[in-house]
C-alpha positions as CSV (number, residue, x, y, z in Angstrom):
1,M,16.6,-32.5,0.3
2,R,18.2,-30.6,-2.2
3,S,16.8,-27.5,-4.3
4,P,17.8,-27.6,-7.4
5,E,21.0,-25.9,-8.7
6,R,20.1,-21.9,-8.8
7,A,22.3,-19.5,-11.2
8,G,25.5,-21.2,-9.1
9,M,24.1,-22.6,-6.1
10,T,22.6,-25.4,-4.6
11,Y,20.3,-25.1,-2.2
12,E,20.8,-27.5,0.8
13,T,19.8,-25.7,4.0
14,I,16.6,-24.1,1.8
15,V,13.8,-24.9,-0.7
16,F,13.4,-22.4,-2.8
17,E,9.7,-23.0,-5.4
18,R,7.5,-20.8,-7.7
19,R,4.4,-20.8,-8.9
20,G,3.0,-17.6,-10.7
21,R,4.3,-14.7,-9.6
22,T,4.7,-16.0,-6.2
23,A,8.3,-17.3,-4.6
24,C,7.8,-19.5,-1.4
25,I,11.0,-19.9,0.3
26,T,11.3,-22.3,2.8
27,L,13.8,-22.6,5.3
28,N,14.3,-26.4,5.7
29,R,16.7,-27.9,8.8
30,P,13.3,-29.4,10.3
31,E,15.9,-31.8,12.4
32,R,17.4,-28.3,13.8
33,L,14.0,-26.7,14.3
34,N,15.2,-24.4,10.9
35,A,17.9,-23.1,13.2
36,V,20.2,-20.3,11.3
37,D,23.5,-21.3,10.3
38,H,25.8,-19.9,7.7
39,Q,25.4,-21.8,5.3
40,M,21.8,-20.8,5.3
41,I,22.7,-17.4,5.4
42,A,24.9,-17.5,2.5
43,E,21.7,-19.6,0.5
44,L,18.9,-16.9,1.8
45,E,21.0,-13.5,0.6
46,H,21.2,-15.8,-2.8
47,A,17.4,-16.5,-2.9
48,Y,16.7,-12.3,-1.8
49,R,18.9,-11.6,-4.7
50,T,17.1,-14.2,-7.0
51,V,13.7,-12.7,-6.0
52,E,14.6,-8.9,-6.0
53,N,15.9,-9.6,-9.6
54,D,13.2,-11.5,-11.2
55,P,10.6,-9.4,-13.0
56,D,8.1,-11.8,-13.5
57,I,8.5,-12.6,-9.2
58,W,6.2,-10.6,-7.5
59,T,5.7,-11.5,-4.3
60,Y,7.1,-14.2,-1.8
61,I,6.6,-16.3,1.2
62,M,8.7,-17.3,3.8
63,T,7.9,-20.5,6.1
64,G,10.0,-23.1,8.1
65,A,9.7,-26.9,6.7
66,G,7.8,-30.0,9.0
67,D,5.4,-28.6,11.4
68,R,7.5,-28.1,14.9
69,A,9.1,-24.5,14.0
70,L,9.5,-21.7,11.5
71,C,12.7,-20.9,13.1
72,S,14.5,-21.7,16.0
73,G,16.7,-18.6,15.9
74,A,20.8,-19.2,15.1
75,D,22.1,-23.2,15.6
76,V,23.9,-23.0,18.9
77,G,26.9,-23.7,17.4
78,V,27.6,-20.6,15.5
79,I,26.8,-18.4,18.4
80,P,30.2,-17.9,20.2
81,D,31.5,-17.4,16.2
82,S,29.0,-14.1,15.9
83,A,28.5,-13.0,18.5
84,L,30.6,-10.0,18.5
85,P,30.7,-7.5,15.5
86,G,33.4,-8.2,12.8
87,Q,34.4,-11.3,14.4
88,D,33.1,-13.5,11.8
89,T,34.3,-12.1,8.4
90,R,33.9,-15.2,6.2
91,G,37.0,-15.3,5.1
92,E,37.3,-11.6,5.0
93,S,40.0,-9.3,6.6
94,P,38.3,-7.9,10.0
95,L,35.9,-5.1,9.1
96,A,36.6,-5.2,5.6
97,S,33.0,-5.3,4.3
98,Y,29.9,-2.7,5.2
99,W,27.9,-6.0,6.2
100,Q,30.2,-6.6,9.0
101,W,29.7,-3.1,10.2
102,D,25.9,-3.2,10.2
103,A,23.7,-5.1,13.1
104,P,24.3,-8.7,12.5
105,Q,20.7,-10.1,10.3
106,E,21.5,-13.4,10.1
107,A,18.3,-15.0,8.2
108,T,16.5,-11.7,7.7
109,P,15.8,-10.5,4.2
110,P,17.2,-6.8,3.6
111,Y,13.6,-5.5,3.7
112,L,14.7,-2.3,3.9
113,R,16.0,-2.4,0.8
114,M,13.7,-4.8,-1.4
115,T,10.8,-3.8,-3.2
116,K,8.7,-6.9,-2.9
117,P,6.8,-7.5,-0.5
118,M,6.9,-10.8,2.0
119,I,4.2,-13.2,3.7
120,C,5.5,-14.9,6.6
121,A,3.4,-18.1,7.2
122,V,4.5,-19.1,11.0
123,N,4.1,-23.0,10.8
124,G,5.6,-23.3,14.3
125,L,7.4,-21.7,16.9
126,A,9.2,-18.7,16.1
127,A,12.5,-17.8,18.4
128,G,15.9,-15.6,18.6
129,A,16.1,-14.6,14.9
130,G,12.9,-16.4,13.8
131,L,11.4,-13.5,15.4
132,D,12.9,-11.2,12.8
133,L,11.1,-13.2,10.1
134,V,7.7,-11.7,11.4
135,T,8.3,-8.4,12.8
136,T,9.7,-7.9,8.8
137,A,7.4,-9.5,6.8
138,D,4.3,-7.4,5.5
139,L,2.1,-9.9,6.1
140,V,2.2,-12.3,8.5
141,I,-0.5,-16.0,8.8
142,A,0.2,-18.3,11.7
143,A,-0.6,-22.1,12.4
144,D,-3.2,-21.7,15.3
145,S,-0.7,-24.2,17.3
146,A,2.1,-21.5,16.6
147,T,4.5,-20.3,19.7
148,F,6.6,-16.5,20.1
149,F,9.4,-16.2,22.0
150,D,13.0,-14.6,22.3
151,P,15.2,-17.4,23.9
152,H,18.3,-14.9,24.2
153,V,18.9,-13.4,28.0
154,S,18.2,-17.2,28.9
155,I,21.2,-17.4,27.3
156,G,23.3,-15.4,28.2
157,V,23.1,-13.5,25.4
158,A,21.4,-9.5,24.9
159,S,18.4,-9.6,22.4
160,G,19.8,-7.1,20.2
161,R,17.8,-6.1,17.0
162,E,15.5,-8.3,17.8
163,A,14.0,-7.4,21.0
164,V,14.1,-3.5,18.7
165,R,11.8,-4.5,16.4
166,L,9.7,-6.6,18.6
167,A,9.4,-3.0,20.1
168,R,7.5,-1.3,17.1
169,V,5.3,-4.4,16.2
170,L,4.5,-4.9,19.7
171,P,2.8,-2.4,22.7
172,L,6.4,-1.2,24.7
173,N,5.6,-3.2,27.9
174,I,4.9,-5.9,25.8
175,A,7.9,-6.3,23.8
176,M,9.8,-5.9,27.4
177,R,8.2,-8.9,28.8
178,V,8.7,-11.1,26.0
179,A,12.4,-9.8,25.5
180,L,13.2,-9.9,30.0
181,M,11.6,-13.2,30.3
182,G,13.3,-14.8,28.0
183,R,12.6,-18.5,27.6
184,Q,9.7,-18.1,30.3
185,E,7.4,-15.9,28.2
186,R,6.4,-17.5,25.6
187,L,3.1,-16.0,23.2
188,G,0.7,-18.5,21.7
189,A,-1.1,-18.3,18.6
190,Q,-4.4,-16.5,19.7
191,R,-2.4,-13.8,22.1
192,A,-0.2,-13.1,19.0
193,Y,-3.4,-12.8,16.9
194,E,-5.1,-10.3,19.8
195,L,-1.6,-8.2,19.9
196,G,-1.3,-7.9,15.8
197,L,2.0,-9.7,15.7
198,V,0.4,-11.7,13.6
199,S,-2.8,-11.0,11.6
200,E,-4.8,-14.2,10.3
201,L,-4.7,-17.7,12.4
202,V,-5.6,-20.8,10.6
203,P,-5.4,-24.2,11.0
204,R,-1.9,-25.7,10.1
205,E,-3.0,-28.1,7.3
206,A,-4.3,-25.3,5.4
207,L,-1.6,-22.7,6.5
208,L,0.6,-22.8,3.3
209,E,-2.4,-22.7,0.5
210,R,-4.2,-20.2,2.2
211,A,-0.7,-18.3,2.1
212,W,-0.2,-18.6,-1.9
213,E,-4.0,-17.9,-2.2
214,L,-3.4,-14.8,-0.6
215,A,-0.7,-14.1,-3.0
216,E,-2.4,-14.5,-5.5
217,M,-4.7,-11.9,-3.8
218,L,-1.4,-9.4,-3.6
219,N,-0.6,-10.2,-7.1
220,K,-4.0,-9.0,-8.7
221,N,-3.0,-5.5,-7.4
222,A,-0.7,-3.3,-9.3
223,P,2.7,-4.7,-8.5
224,L,4.4,-1.4,-8.9
225,A,1.6,0.6,-6.7
226,V,2.2,-2.0,-4.0
227,R,5.7,-1.8,-4.2
228,G,5.8,2.2,-3.3
229,T,3.0,1.5,-1.1
230,R,5.1,-0.6,0.2
231,L,8.1,1.3,0.4
232,A,6.3,4.2,1.1
233,V,5.2,2.8,5.0
234,R,8.8,1.1,5.6
235,K,10.5,3.9,5.2
236,G,8.3,6.4,7.1
237,L,8.5,4.5,10.0
238,G,11.4,5.5,11.1
239,L,10.5,9.7,9.9
240,P,9.0,12.8,11.5
241,V,5.2,12.0,10.0
242,Y,5.9,15.1,7.7
243,E,8.9,14.1,6.1
244,A,7.1,10.2,5.7
245,E,4.3,11.7,3.7
246,L,7.3,13.7,1.0
247,L,9.0,10.6,0.7
248,A,5.3,8.5,0.3
249,E,4.1,11.4,-2.7
250,G,7.5,11.2,-4.2
251,H,6.7,7.4,-4.5
252,R,2.9,7.8,-5.3
253,L,4.5,9.7,-8.1
254,R,6.7,7.7,-9.4
255,V,4.0,5.0,-9.9
256,A,1.9,7.8,-11.3
257,A,4.5,7.9,-14.7
258,T,3.9,4.5,-15.1
259,E,2.5,2.4,-17.9
260,D,0.9,0.6,-15.0
261,A,-1.0,3.5,-13.8
262,R,-2.5,4.4,-17.2
263,E,-4.0,0.9,-18.0
264,G,-5.6,1.0,-14.0
265,P,-8.2,4.1,-14.8
266,Q,-8.8,2.7,-18.6
267,A,-9.3,-0.8,-17.3
268,F,-12.0,0.6,-14.3
269,L,-13.4,2.2,-17.7
270,D,-13.6,-0.7,-19.7
271,K,-15.4,-3.1,-17.5
272,R,-12.6,-5.7,-17.6
273,D,-9.7,-6.8,-15.8
274,P,-6.6,-4.9,-16.2
275,H,-3.3,-6.4,-17.6
276,W,-0.6,-5.3,-15.4
277,K,3.0,-5.4,-17.1
278,A,5.2,-3.7,-13.6
279,R,6.5,-0.6,-16.0
């Protein structure tokens, strides 16, 4: 199944769909449990740029095709190529580009550089690199049949960013158990909900429509205020509280100078719905 041509790229491993102000990116290799390969990485990078650069997209959804998996991690065939930093050069000289110096991101959105919120709809298994979509999403919902685990140590690979991110969204002893037990430790949907890894459980057949519904609800809010709030929280997590508060106040002041910041109070006084312009 191919997605239509999009600004010079034909999507073959993902599907890109839009409804109103929301885009949905679906990992589309169900026969490989939506495992990430180099082509998918390139297509996702293009899709993320499309989302961020399109002023008419305010929110995006990430999910997987089929009933079995959101994403099972990196395709086993590419692990030897990407195990060492700088080894996979994509045709460039070793260490010639910044991305080669950075931690490999695979399917992960550039969530600290993107402004727009992401909803992750976990339709099945989320493992390895697939966990990154869960731990970096702003809202996470899951099918009641979803499962979560980190297989790295079971295949002889140290869990890197996946374990680090898990330890920021789960209690430390739970994150360590998941990371060190590998395939032997799986979190079911109910346990993931109880631990706060996901915020809502939905019957599998209703999952994607619920994600679209949540996106529509989110888009009723002032988009620039949503982005400023999101960035304040995301960026502030790596700072001491005082510096995080100063950062958040800076974002609040930026948003306060926009047209939407004037429209909100006026709509309230007029007893009407606000008309957001994202400016």
